[in-house]
C-alpha positions in Angstrom: -41.8 -4.4 41.4 -43.4 -2.6 38.3 -40.0 -2.8 36.2 -40.1 -6.9 36.9 -43.8 -6.9 35.5 -42.9 -5.3 32.3 -40.2 -7.9 32.0 -42.4 -10.5 32.7 -45.2 -9.3 30.9 -43.0 -9.6 27.6 -41.9 -13.0 28.6 -45.5 -13.9 29.3 -46.4 -12.6 25.7 -43.5 -14.4 23.9 -44.9 -17.7 25.3 -48.5 -17.0 24.9 -47.8 -16.2 21.3 -46.2 -19.6 20.5 -49.1 -21.5 22.6 -51.5 -19.7 20.8 -50.1 -19.8 17.7 -49.8 -15.9 16.7 -46.4 -15.7 17.0 -44.6 -13.6 13.7 -41.4 -12.8 14.6 -39.0 -11.9 17.8 -35.9 -9.6 17.7 -33.3 -8.7 20.0 -31.4 -5.6 19.3 -29.2 -2.4 21.2 -26.4 -5.2 22.2 -24.5 -4.2 25.4 -20.9 -2.4 24.4 -19.2 -5.7 25.4 -21.3 -8.1 23.7 -20.1 -9.4 20.4 -23.9 -10.2 19.0 -24.8 -7.5 17.2 -28.5 -8.7 16.8 -30.9 -11.8 17.3 -33.5 -12.7 15.2 -35.9 -15.4 16.3 -38.5 -17.3 14.7 -40.9 -20.4 15.7 -40.4 -23.6 13.9 -41.6 -27.3 14.5 -39.0 -29.9 14.8 -40.8 -33.4 14.7 -43.9 -31.7 15.5 -42.5 -29.6 18.9 -42.3 -25.8 18.8 -38.7 -24.8 19.2 -37.3 -21.1 18.8 -35.1 -20.8 16.2 -32.5 -18.3 17.0 -30.0 -16.5 14.2 -27.3 -15.0 16.3 -25.7 -12.2 14.0 -21.9 -11.6 14.3 -20.4 -8.6 12.3 -19.2 -11.2 9.8 -21.3 -14.1 10.1 -24.7 -15.5 11.6 -24.9 -18.7 13.7 -28.1 -20.5 13.9 -29.1 -22.4 16.6 -32.6 -24.1 17.9 -34.2 -24.2 21.3 -37.2 -25.9 23.0 -39.4 -23.3 24.1 -38.7 -23.9 28.1 -34.9 -23.0 27.3 -35.6 -20.5 24.5 -37.7 -18.4 27.4 -35.0 -18.7 29.8 -32.3 -17.9 27.6 -34.4 -14.7 26.8 -34.7 -14.0 30.5 -31.3 -14.0 31.0 -30.4 -11.8 28.1 -32.9 -9.0 28.6 -31.5 -6.1 30.4 -28.4 -7.4 30.5 -27.1 -8.3 26.9 -29.7 -6.7 25.2 -31.6 -3.7 25.6 -34.3 -3.6 23.2 -36.5 -6.5 22.0 -39.4 -6.5 20.0 -42.3 -9.1 19.7 -44.4 -9.2 16.7 -47.5 -11.5 16.8 -50.8 -11.5 14.5 -52.6 -9.6 17.6 -50.3 -6.8 18.6 -46.3 -5.5 18.4 -45.0 -5.8 21.5 -41.7 -3.5 22.5 -39.2 -3.7 25.6 -37.1 -0.9 26.3 -34.3 -0.6 28.6 -32.9 2.4 29.6 -29.2 3.2 30.8 -30.0 2.1 34.4 -31.5 -1.1 32.9 -35.2 -0.2 33.8 -37.7 -1.8 31.7 -40.5 -0.1 29.8 -43.1 -2.2 27.9 -44.9 -1.0 25.0 -48.0 -2.5 23.1 -49.0 -1.3 19.6 -51.6 -2.5 16.9 -50.1 -5.4 14.7 -47.8 -4.4 11.8 -48.0 -7.9 10.4 -51.2 -10.3 10.5 -49.9 -13.6 8.1 -48.2 -16.1 10.2 -44.6 -17.2 8.4 -43.8 -20.7 7.9 -42.9 -22.9 10.7 -40.7 -25.4 8.7 -37.5 -25.8 9.9 -35.5 -26.2 6.5 -36.5 -23.0 4.4 -34.7 -22.5 0.8 -31.7 -20.6 1.7 -31.8 -17.0 0.1 -28.9 -16.3 -2.1 -27.2 -13.0 -2.7 -26.1 -14.2 -5.9 -29.1 -15.8 -8.0 -27.4 -18.5 -10.0 -30.3 -18.1 -13.0 -29.8 -14.6 -13.6 -25.7 -14.5 -13.9 -24.1 -14.8 -17.2 -20.7 -15.0 -15.4 -21.7 -18.4 -13.5 -22.2 -19.8 -16.8 -19.3 -18.7 -18.4 -16.9 -19.9 -15.4 -18.4 -23.2 -15.3 -20.4 -22.9 -12.2 -24.0 -23.0 -14.1 -25.5 -24.7 -17.0 -27.7 -23.6 -19.7 -30.7 -23.6 -17.7 -29.0 -21.9 -15.2 -28.7 -24.2 -12.5 -25.9 -24.8 -10.7 -23.9 -28.0 -11.7 -22.8 -30.8 -9.4 -19.0 -29.6 -10.0 -20.1 -25.9 -9.1 -21.8 -26.6 -5.8 -18.8 -25.8 -3.7 -17.7 -22.5 -5.7 -21.3 -21.4 -5.7 -21.5 -21.7 -2.0 -18.2 -19.7 -1.5 -19.4 -17.1 -3.9 -22.5 -16.6 -1.7 -20.4 -16.6 1.6 -18.0 -14.4 0.1 -20.6 -11.8 -0.6 -22.4 -12.4 2.5 -19.4 -11.3 4.5 -18.6 -8.4 2.2 -21.7 -6.8 2.8 -21.2 -5.8 6.0 -17.7 -4.7 5.3 -18.4 -2.2 2.4 -16.9 1.3 3.1 -19.8 3.9 3.1 -20.0 5.9 -0.1 -18.3 9.1 -0.4 -20.0 12.2 -2.4 -21.4 9.5 -4.8 -18.1 8.9 -6.3 -17.8 5.4 -7.7 -16.3 2.9 -4.9 -12.8 2.2 -5.9 -11.7 -1.6 -5.6 -8.9 -3.8 -6.3 -8.8 -7.1 -6.2 -5.1 -8.8 -6.2 -4.8 -12.1 -7.2 -7.9 -12.5 -9.0 -7.4 -15.6 -10.6 -10.6 -17.0 -12.7 -12.6 -14.0 -11.5 -15.7 -15.9 -9.8 -15.1 -13.7 -6.7 -14.3 -10.4 -8.5 -17.4 -10.9 -11.0 -19.9 -11.5 -7.8 -18.8 -8.6 -6.0 -19.3 -6.3 -8.8 -22.7 -7.8 -9.8 -23.5 -7.5 -5.9 -22.6 -3.9 -5.9 -24.3 -3.1 -9.1 -27.5 -5.2 -9.0 -28.1 -5.4 -4.8 -26.4 -2.8 -3.2 -27.3 -0.1 -6.1 -23.7 1.0 -5.8 -21.5 2.1 -8.6 -18.0 1.0 -8.2 -14.8 0.6 -10.4 -13.5 -2.8 -10.0 -9.8 -3.8 -11.1 -8.8 -7.4 -10.7 -4.9 -8.2 -11.0 -3.6 -11.5 -12.4 -0.4 -12.8 -13.4 -1.4 -14.7 -16.2 -2.1 -12.9 -19.3 -4.6 -15.7 -20.8 -7.2 -15.5 -17.9 -6.9 -11.9 -18.1 -7.9 -11.9 -21.3 -10.7 -14.2 -20.8 -12.3 -12.2 -18.0 -12.1 -8.8 -19.5 -13.8 -10.5 -22.9 -16.5 -12.1 -20.0 -16.9 -8.4 -18.5 -17.5 -6.7 -21.5 -20.2 -9.4 -22.8 -21.8 -9.0 -19.5 -22.2 -5.1 -19.9 -19.9 -4.7 -16.4 -18.4 -1.1 -17.8 -17.0 -0.3 -14.4 -14.9 -3.8 -14.0 -11.8 -4.7 -15.7 -8.3 -7.0 -15.4 -5.0 -6.3 -15.7 -2.2 -8.5 -16.2 0.4 -7.6 -13.6 2.8 -8.5 -10.5 1.2 -7.5 -7.6 4.4 -5.8 -6.5 4.6 -3.9 -9.7 1.0 -2.6 -9.7 0.1 0.5 -9.0 -3.3 1.0 -7.3 -3.8 4.6 -6.7 -5.8 5.7 -4.0 -8.7 2.9 -3.1 -11.8 2.4 -1.1 -10.7 -1.5 -0.7 -8.1 -3.8 -1.3 -8.7 -7.7 -1.7 -6.4 -10.4 -1.9 -7.4 -14.0 -1.4 -5.4 -16.8 -1.0 -2.1 -14.7 -2.0 0.8 -17.3 -1.4 3.4 -16.4 1.4 4.9 -13.0 1.1 2.3 -11.7 -1.8 -0.5 -11.3 1.1 2.2 -9.1 3.1 2.7 -7.1 -0.4 -1.1 -6.7 -0.6 -1.9 -5.8 2.7 1.2 -2.8 2.6 -0.2 -2.1 -1.0 -3.4 -1.2 0.7 -1.9 0.9 3.6 0.3 3.0 1.6 -3.1 3.5 -0.5 -5.2 4.5 2.3 -7.7 1.9 1.7 -10.7 2.2 3.8 -10.9 -1.5 4.1 -8.2 -4.4 3.7 -9.5 -8.1 3.2 -6.8 -10.9 2.8 -7.0 -14.5 3.2 -3.4 -15.8 3.6 -2.1 -18.5 2.0 1.2 -20.3 3.1 3.7 -19.0 5.5 7.3 -20.0 4.8 8.8 -16.7 5.6 7.8 -16.9 9.3 8.3 -20.7 9.4 12.1 -20.8 8.2 12.8 -18.1 11.0 10.9 -20.2 14.1 13.3 -21.0 16.9 10.4 -21.0 19.9 11.9 -20.1 23.1 9.2 -21.5 25.3 8.0 -24.5 26.6 5.7 -25.1 23.3 9.4 -26.0 21.9 8.7 -29.5 22.8 5.6 -29.5 21.0 6.6 -27.8 18.1 9.2 -30.4 17.1 6.7 -32.1 15.5 6.3 -30.6 11.7 2.5 -30.2 11.3 2.4 -28.5 14.7 5.2 -26.3 13.8 3.5 -25.6 10.7 0.2 -24.6 12.2 2.0 -22.4 14.8 3.8 -20.3 12.2 0.5 -19.8 10.4 -1.0 -18.3 13.7 2.2 -16.3 14.7 2.5 -15.0 10.7 -1.4 -13.8 11.1 -1.2 -12.6 14.6 1.7 -10.5 13.3 0.0 -8.8 10.5 -3.0 -8.1 12.8 -0.7 -6.3 15.0 1.3 -4.5 11.8 -2.7 -3.3 10.5 -3.3 -2.2 13.9 -0.4 -0.3 14.3 -0.7 1.4 11.2 -4.1 2.7 11.6 -6.5 -0.1 11.0 -9.0 -1.8 13.5 -8.7 -5.8 12.8 -10.8 -8.8 12.4 -10.0 -12.4 12.1 -12.0 -15.2 11.5 -12.9 -18.0 9.4 -13.6 -17.3 5.7 -15.4 -20.5 4.5 -15.9 -24.3 5.8 -12.6 -26.0 5.7 -14.2 -28.5 3.5 -13.7 -26.1 0.5 -10.0 -25.3 1.8 -7.8 -25.4 4.6 -6.7 -21.9 4.2 -9.8 -20.4 5.6 -9.0 -17.7 7.4 -9.7 -14.1 6.5 -8.2 -10.8 7.9 -9.9 -7.9 7.7 -8.6 -4.1 8.5 -11.1 -1.0 8.6 -9.6 2.7 8.7 -9.2 3.9 12.3 -6.6 5.3 14.1 -2.7 4.3 14.6 -1.6 2.3 17.3 2.0 3.0 17.8 2.2 1.1 21.0 1.5 -2.0 19.1 5.3 -1.9 18.2 6.0 -3.3 21.7 3.6 -6.3 21.2 5.0 -7.0 18.0 8.8 -7.0 19.4 7.6 -9.5 22.3 6.0 -11.9 20.0 8.9 -12.0 17.7 11.4 -12.6 20.5 9.1 -15.4 22.2 9.1 -17.6 18.7 12.8 -16.5 17.7 11.7 -14.3 14.9 14.2 -11.5 13.2 12.1 -9.9 10.9 8.6 -10.1 9.5 8.2 -9.3 5.7 5.6 -6.9 6.1 7.4 -5.0 8.7 10.0 -4.4 6.1 7.3 -3.1 3.5 6.3 -0.6 5.8 9.3 0.8 7.1 
């Protein structure tokens, strides 16, 4: 009975804080091992004058925000606490409440003096905090994203959102520092350098980490432009090299990045990262011709895949699925997720490999998948032989 009372008392404290306008914030942490969500951050908002709890569900590579009326939110909390999450902290202007569950899922409620006495805004639409500040970055103006006044141009809105989303993702994927040495990063197919500049700026000015970043780009004029801009910005650890990615020798790496490298260029980049012992490999594939030309589906899906557009999309899934399996076979833990909204580009998948332990058993799954779709070979396989 006492256990239930601790949890009930916490739920009542949440409800009372909302009703009496003392609610500061609420967070759920210490997720169950099977739980994909790492943390839930909750704030009180008013939607058309009605109280709601806005929940930010924090996944490893993205955030999702959902708003619930108070009865629904309380009901969700009751189900989650002690099951999906084993630690909850409620901050009010009168007291802080900590609900802790042990290994046997028995709760303990602690009450402490308030750590914050000022109430936050209950406005629903708050100005989004950007990891890249538009008005302080010289490179954004030089690359046509902002005007002379530091404001984002209408034509640069999508690019600016993409830059911030990119940094939001990468901040959770950065390898830990080793012996205070600079983080070594190679960006293959850096193009005009929007994202390469943004990453260097973030590492230097936000994350307070020294880095040595090299952008690889085939077009000499773009390389010259980017090197001149890096020098004018004072980015001493950032440079660009005119080279085909196949010919470039990366040397030892911490991170390898290749965004929208076409067809087998993505495979070349992945292989380069594996060979270099990169602790993190990040690719956003583009085009999937090599597998599409081989596919001869041997299952009931063949009746569906006679339609060209469906076969093309299936080829993308199979190609990137095999890439993820090959990364795991060669010692990387993988994540595959949506990089940016399809409003920016239809090629919005991102594959991330984090250095881990090789899984040779993946070879069987790879062969089975290839056989199912009539695939003789995958380009990345041959690069890793």
